[in-house]
N, C-alpha and C positions, 0 to 999 in steps of 0.2 A: 107470686111476686119474687120469691127467692130465685127461681130459675131465670126470670127476666133480668134480675140484678146480676146473676152469674154470667149470663150471655153478654150483658153490657160491659162487665169487667173484663171478660175474655176478649171482646172486641177492642176495648181500650188497650189491653196488653198487646194484642196483635198489632194495633196501630202504632203503639210506642216502639215496638220492635222494628217495624217497617221504617219509622222515622229515624231510629238509631242507625239502621243500616244505610239509609240515605245520607245521614250525617257522616258516616264513615267514608262513603264513596266521595262525598263532597270534600272532605279533608284530604283524601288521597289525590283528587284532582287538583286541589289547591297546592299541595306539596309538589306535584308534577309541574304545575304552572310556575311556582317559585323556582324550581330547579331549572326550568327552561329559561326563565328570565335571568337567572344568575349566569347561566351559560352564555346567553346572548350578550349580556353585559360584559362578560369576560372577553368575548370575541370583539366587541366594539372597542374595549380598552386596548386590545392588542392592535387593532386597526389604527387607533389613534396614535399609539406608540410608533407604528410603522410609518404613518404620515409624518410625525415629528422627525423621525430619523431621515426620511427622504428630504424634508425641508432643510435639515442640517447639512445633508450631502449637497443639496442644490446651492445653499449659501457658500459652502466651501468652494464649490466649482466656480461660482460667480466671482468670489474673491480672487481665486487663482486666475481666472480669465481677466479680471480687471488689472491684476498685477502684471500679467503678460502684456496687456495693451499699453500700460504705462511704460513698461520696459521698451516696448517697440517704439513708442513715441519718443522716448529719450534717445534711443539708438538712431532713429531717423533724424532727430535734431543734431546729434553729434556728427552724423554723416554729412548733413547739410553744412555744418560749420567747417568740417574738414574740406569739403568741396570749395567752399568760399575761400579758405586759406590757400588751397592749391591754385585756384584761379587768380587770387591776389599775388601769389608767389610767381606765377608765370606772367605772361604778357597780359596786360589789362584788356587787350583787344580780342583775344581768343583763349579759351581754356586749353590745357594740355590735351593731346590726342587721347581719346578713350575716356575722357572725363565728361560726364553729362550730369547736369543738375537734377536732383530728385524733387526738390521742393521749389 
């Protein structure tokens, strides 16, 4: 019975050592997975920052475009008023030569 007990204890020790080794490998894989997740998260955050920057740039460009359109409309209105004044200042039947209404 002593030898059977010794064999059982040796088997248990061997099994425990194998389980400890598996546990170490599992911990190593877990750390690798956490590192990969952190790296992927970092890349996603950078992409998110890039998208925000592009959105800011787009809003700035749209605002500039809107300002230019408003300026163009104002200048077109001024030109139309000046044309009306030129026409009114000349004969009411025909505008001065070379003057054509834009609006």
